[in-house]
C-alpha positions in Angstrom: 45.1 -44.8 -47.0 46.8 -44.0 -44.1 49.7 -46.1 -41.8 51.5 -46.7 -38.4 54.4 -47.8 -37.1 54.6 -50.0 -34.7 57.5 -52.7 -32.8 55.6 -55.1 -35.1 56.3 -52.9 -38.9 54.0 -50.7 -40.2 51.4 -51.6 -42.6 48.2 -50.0 -44.0 45.4 -49.0 -42.1 42.1 -47.9 -43.7 41.1 -44.1 -43.6 37.8 -44.6 -42.2 39.5 -46.3 -38.6 38.2 -44.6 -35.9 40.3 -41.7 -34.7 40.7 -43.0 -31.1 42.1 -45.9 -33.0 44.2 -44.3 -34.5 45.7 -41.9 -31.3 45.9 -44.9 -29.1 47.7 -47.7 -31.9 50.2 -45.2 -33.7 53.4 -45.9 -32.2 56.6 -45.4 -33.2 60.1 -46.8 -32.5 62.1 -49.0 -35.9 62.3 -45.5 -37.8 65.2 -44.9 -35.7 66.8 -48.1 -35.2 69.3 -49.9 -37.4 68.6 -51.5 -40.6 69.5 -55.2 -40.5 73.3 -55.7 -42.0 74.5 -52.4 -39.9 78.0 -53.3 -38.2 78.4 -52.0 -34.6 81.9 -51.5 -32.9 81.8 -54.2 -30.3 84.1 -55.4 -27.1 84.6 -58.4 -29.6 84.8 -56.9 -32.7 82.4 -55.6 -35.8 79.4 -57.4 -35.4 76.3 -57.1 -37.8 73.0 -55.6 -35.3 70.7 -58.3 -36.4 73.2 -60.8 -34.3 73.5 -58.7 -30.8 71.6 -59.7 -28.1 71.2 -57.8 -23.9 74.2 -58.3 -22.4 76.4 -57.8 -25.3 79.1 -55.2 -24.8 79.0 -52.0 -27.7 81.8 -49.5 -27.8 80.1 -46.1 -27.2 81.1 -42.6 -28.2 82.2 -41.5 -24.5 81.3 -44.5 -21.7 83.5 -46.9 -23.5 81.8 -50.2 -23.6 78.2 -50.5 -21.8 75.8 -53.9 -22.2 72.7 -53.7 -24.2 69.9 -53.7 -22.2 67.1 -54.5 -24.4 66.7 -55.9 -28.3 63.5 -54.8 -30.8 63.5 -56.7 -33.9 60.5 -55.5 -36.4 60.1 -53.7 -39.6 60.2 -50.1 -40.5 58.0 -51.0 -43.2 55.9 -54.3 -45.3 53.0 -54.8 -46.9 51.6 -54.7 -50.4 51.5 -50.7 -50.7 54.1 -48.2 -50.9 56.5 -47.0 -48.5 55.4 -43.5 -47.5 58.4 -40.8 -48.5 59.0 -39.9 -44.8 59.6 -43.4 -44.3 62.6 -43.7 -46.9 65.7 -44.8 -45.3 68.9 -43.1 -46.5 71.9 -44.2 -48.4 75.2 -43.1 -47.2 78.0 -43.0 -49.7 81.3 -44.9 -47.8 83.5 -42.2 -45.8 80.8 -39.2 -45.6 80.3 -40.1 -42.4 83.6 -41.8 -41.6 81.9 -44.8 -42.6 84.1 -47.5 -44.3 81.2 -49.1 -46.0 77.8 -47.9 -47.4 75.5 -47.6 -44.5 71.6 -47.2 -44.7 70.3 -44.9 -41.9 66.6 -44.1 -41.1 65.0 -41.2 -41.3 64.1 -40.7 -37.6 67.9 -41.7 -36.4 69.7 -39.1 -34.6 73.3 -38.5 -35.4 76.5 -37.1 -33.6 78.0 -34.8 -36.2 81.1 -32.6 -35.6 81.1 -28.8 -37.1 83.4 -25.6 -36.8 80.3 -23.8 -37.2 78.2 -25.4 -34.2 81.4 -24.7 -31.8 80.8 -20.7 -33.1 77.4 -20.7 -32.3 77.1 -23.1 -29.5 80.8 -23.4 -28.3 80.6 -27.2 -28.8 81.6 -29.0 -31.9 79.5 -31.8 -31.3 75.6 -31.1 -32.5 72.8 -33.8 -32.7 71.2 -34.0 -36.2 68.4 -35.9 -37.4 69.1 -38.3 -40.2 66.3 -36.8 -42.4 68.2 -33.3 -42.2 70.8 -34.5 -44.4 69.0 -35.8 -47.1 70.9 -34.4 -50.5 73.8 -33.4 -48.7 77.1 -34.9 -49.7 75.3 -37.7 -51.7 73.5 -39.2 -48.6 70.2 -39.4 -50.8 66.3 -40.8 -49.6 65.8 -44.5 -51.6 62.3 -45.8 -51.6 62.4 -49.7 -50.6 61.1 -52.3 -53.3 57.7 -52.3 -53.6 56.3 -55.5 -51.5 59.5 -55.6 -49.8 59.8 -55.5 -45.9 62.5 -53.2 -44.3 64.2 -55.6 -41.5 65.1 -52.9 -38.2 66.7 -53.8 -34.8 66.3 -51.5 -32.4 68.9 -51.7 -29.6 68.9 -49.9 -26.1 71.2 -48.9 -23.2 70.4 -48.1 -19.6 71.1 -44.2 -20.5 71.2 -42.9 -24.0 74.4 -43.5 -25.8 76.3 -42.6 -29.3 77.5 -45.9 -30.9 79.8 -46.8 -33.7 78.0 -47.7 -36.8 79.7 -49.5 -39.9 83.1 -47.8 -38.9 82.4 -43.9 -37.3 79.7 -42.9 -38.2 77.9 -42.0 -34.6 74.5 -42.9 -33.8 72.3 -42.3 -31.0 70.6 -45.1 -29.5 68.0 -43.4 -26.8 67.1 -45.8 -23.7 64.1 -48.2 -23.6 62.7 -50.4 -21.1 62.6 -54.2 -22.4 59.2 -54.5 -24.3 58.3 -50.6 -24.3 56.3 -49.5 -27.2 56.7 -45.6 -27.3 54.3 -43.1 -28.4 55.6 -40.9 -31.4 56.0 -37.6 -29.0 57.6 -40.1 -26.5 60.0 -41.4 -28.9 61.2 -37.3 -29.7 61.6 -36.8 -26.1 64.0 -39.6 -25.7 66.0 -38.7 -28.8 66.5 -35.3 -26.9 67.2 -36.3 -23.7 70.6 -34.6 -22.4 73.7 -36.3 -23.3 77.1 -35.8 -21.9 78.0 -34.6 -25.4 76.2 -32.8 -28.2 74.4 -29.8 -28.6 70.7 -29.9 -29.8 70.7 -27.4 -32.7 67.5 -25.1 -33.6 66.3 -26.3 -36.5 67.5 -23.0 -38.5 71.1 -23.5 -37.2 71.0 -27.1 -38.2 70.2 -26.4 -41.6 72.8 -23.7 -41.5 75.0 -25.9 -39.9 74.5 -28.7 -42.6 75.0 -25.9 -45.5 78.3 -25.0 -43.8 79.4 -28.8 -43.6 78.1 -29.4 -47.9 79.8 -25.9 -48.5 83.3 -26.5 -47.0 83.5 -29.5 -49.3 82.4 -28.3 -52.2 85.3 -28.4 -54.7 87.9 -30.3 -52.4 90.1 -32.8 -53.9 88.9 -35.8 -52.1 86.2 -37.4 -52.0 83.2 -35.6 -49.7 83.2 -36.4 -46.4 81.9 -34.7 -42.6 85.0 -33.9 -40.1 86.3 -37.2 -38.2 85.2 -37.0 -34.7 87.7 -38.6 -32.1 88.3 -42.0 -31.9 89.5 -44.6 -28.8 92.0 -47.0 -29.4 89.8 -50.0 -29.5 87.9 -48.0 -32.4 91.4 -47.7 -33.8 92.1 -51.1 -33.7 88.7 -52.3 -35.1 89.2 -49.7 -38.1 92.3 -50.9 -39.3 91.3 -54.3 -39.0 88.2 -53.3 -41.2 90.6 -52.0 -43.7 
């Protein structure tokens, strides 16, 4: 059995399906959205992503509050067969990404991470890393969805690429997208790596070194493991105090 991802969720498809059909219908997008229940920092406080609608103002890392342009809803995976390992979401323990509560990440989500090694290599302490590369680091683990269950996902988009705050100060990249637009896998990856005002895209080898350095820095630490805290802004500080 094969699988395909689209804005209505993933479903098994027969192996004998024509190659042309797979080439034209293999779509992606929800593997980099937010799992339902994730709370985002907005101008009106913390709100579950599934409650957001176009026009809502969401707090971003470097451009203040920005209006949502579009919202897409669907599933990372659904159907009677087991979810393929590459699509398993990642569970992030409380505090590891400065999240104030446990956080579920989708494997193709891009995160903004602060790293001393990144600053040494690139002259910029902020790098963008795919969530999947953090599997096994600081207690972050892939978790298989229950057989037969669905994984609801909400994907939000802005006029430009933005970094938003999820479940605290975890920083997640949202690529731009037109209303109703479906994306090929290649185009989705291009959008994830479009230039932003902050964050370097490391090479794969450097990304692995950065992740290893982050884990090594926390080894033997007296406090619970966590990645370095990024700068915050007054509104986010107030929201974090309220959440605590």
